N, C-alpha and C positions, 0 to 999 in steps of 0.2 A: 544848601546844594547850589553849585555854581550854575550860572546861566549858560546854556549850550551855545547861544549865538556869540557870546564873548570868546569861547574856546575856538570856534571856527574862524573868527576874525583874527585871532592870534596866529593860527596856522596859515591863513591867507597872507598875512603881512610877513611872516617868515619866508614863505615862498617868493613873495615879491622882492624881498631884500636879496635873496639868493640869486634870482634872475637878473636883477639890476647889477649885482656884483660881477657877473659874467660880462655884461655889457660894458662896464667900466674897465674890466681887464682887457677886453678887445680894443676899446678906445685908446688905452695906454699903449697897447701893443702895436697899434697902427701909427702912432706918432713917429717912432724911430724909422721905420721903413719909408714913411712919407717924407721925412727930412732927408733921408739917404737918397731917395730917388731924385729929389730936387737938386741935391748936390751933384749927383752923378751926371745928370744931363746939363746942368749949368756949367760945371767945370769941363765937361766934354765939349760943349759948344765953344767954350773959351779956348780949349786946346786946339780945336780944329781951326779957329780963327787965327791963332798964332802960328800954326804950322799946317797949312792946307794940304801939303803933300803927304801927310801922315793921317789923312782922313779915314782910310780903310781900317787901319789899326786902332785908331781912337774910337771909331764907331763900334768895332767888334768888342772892345773892352767895355764900352758903355752898355751894350746889350747884355754882356755877361754880368756886370754889376747890377743892372736893372733886374735880371732874373733872380739873382741871389737876394736882393732886397725884397722883391715881391714874394719870394718863398718864405721869408721871415714873417711877412704880413699874413700870409695864408696859415702859417703855423700858429701865429697869435690868434687867428680867427677860430681854428679848430680846437685848440687846447681847452678853452672854457667849456666846450661841449663834451670833450672826452673825460675831463676830470671835474665832475659837478661838485 
């Protein structure tokens, strides 16, 4: 007859692997938007430095790009919880 403590240890380790898999998925999902936000603001500041009279337009597009990239990060955060 198998030892009951061994069976519970196996179940606990299976849950631990599933939980850490969701954390890894979110970590990978956060890399892309993080790089994107850095590029958006870095290139936006460079564009404003090159053409200061277009600051309003460049800043508007920077905010739109930031909102879209942040939305992708939030989707990447929610998906591991919705699809376990």
